[in-house]
N, C-alpha and C positions, 0 to 999 in steps of 0.2 A: 528103621534103619533096614528091615526086610525090603520094601518097596527099594531102597537105596539099591539094594544089593542086584536086586530082581532088572532094575534099569539098567546096571553097568553091565550085565549078562547080557542084557537083549541089544546093546551097541555092540559089543561084542561079537557077538552072532552076527547083528546085520552088517558088521565091518566083515567078517569070515567070507560073507556070503557073497557079499557085494565085491569081493576080491575074487572070490571061484567064478561070479557071471563074467567077470574081465576076463580072467583067463580062459574060460571054454568058449566066451563068444571070439576072441583074437584081437578084443579091441588093444587087451594089454599090451601087444607085441608090438603095438607102435610105439609104445612108451619104454618096453624090455620088462620082461616079467622080473628080473632081477632089482630093476631099479624101483618098480612097484612093490615088491615084497620089502625090499628095505625102507621106501618111504612109509607103508602104512603099517610095518614093524617098528621104524624109528618112532611114528605118531605114537605108536602104544607106550612104546619105551618112557617116551619125554611126559604122557600123561600119569603113568604111575609111579615115576620118578621127581614128579614135579614137588611135592610137600617135601620130601627128606633133602632132595639141593634148596630148596628155596630155606628152609632152616639151615641146613650148612651154612649157605652163600651168608645169611644174616648173622650166626655164632662170629663166623672169622671175621666179620667186617666189626660185630661189637669188641672180638678180643683185640684189633688192631687198632680201637680206639675210634674208628670211622663208623659208627651203626647210623642205619639208613631209618632216618623216623617216619618215614611214609611206610604206606601199605605197599607189600610187595607180593609177588608170586611167580612162578616161572610158566613160560608157556613155549609152546613150538616156533619154531622160526622157520619160516616157508620163504624158499629162495624162488624169485621169479627170472626170468632170464634164461640164463644158460643152462637147461636142466632143472630137473628137479632134486633136491637136496632136502634132508633136515636136521637138525639142530634145535637147540634151547636158548631161552634168555630169560633172564630175571627181568622184571618190568618195577617199577616203581612210583607212586606218584598217590593223590587222592581214592582213598578209599573204595568211592564208588567210580571210578574212572577205572582203576586198576581190575575192578571186578567186571566189567564191559571189555575188558580187553582178551580177544582169546587166542592170538598168535602176534608174531612179530613178522612184517614183510620184509624180504632182504631183497632190495632192487641192485643189481651187480651193473655198474658202469664206467666206464671211459673216459677219465678228463683229459682231453688235449693230447690223446694217445699216448701222452707219459705217467698218469697216474692211475692204480683202479681204486673206485670208490665202491663202496659199500654202504648204502644208504638203508638203513634199519627203521622201519616204520610201525609201532604199536595198531595193529587195528583190531575192528570188532568182529571177525570171522576167520574162519580156519583154514576158508578157499577165497585165495585173492583171486582167483580164476573166473568167480562168481560175480563177487560184487565184495567191495570192502569200503570203511569207511576211516581215518586216523581216527585216535581216541585220544583228546587233545589232553593234555597236563598229565601225559603218562611218558617215562623215558625210559631208556632200557640202561640198566644199572651191573649187568654181568652177561656174559657168553658161556654156556654151555657147549663140549664138542663133545659127542657121545660117540663111542668105539661101538659099532654095529657087528 
């Protein structure tokens, strides 16, 4: 348990140091300091609330008679395309595939200029700009809008 807590503290310190380096080096200004802080803070918020939100969604669906029989978890939604945004999604599927899912990539596109289409792809990375692969067999079962 102690090791788990120290790893979490280490990750938090690493994230804070990374943000400070970006802010001090001027790189963050190309993205926008406010946007960067919102995305980083939003990502931390998603991770800290993932378990309670997941349990809440599962309880609501159970009470409504539509219980999800698959494994579930809440992961960040990373929008790709028109800026950086953060949200969350509950994914569901086989336990081993859900365990591989680190985020949901959201691709925002237009269909013939008349319809906006949001494509949600469960992926194996939290950074779709680096690299990612679709996690097969996993679907999005809920969208969570976080107020920052």
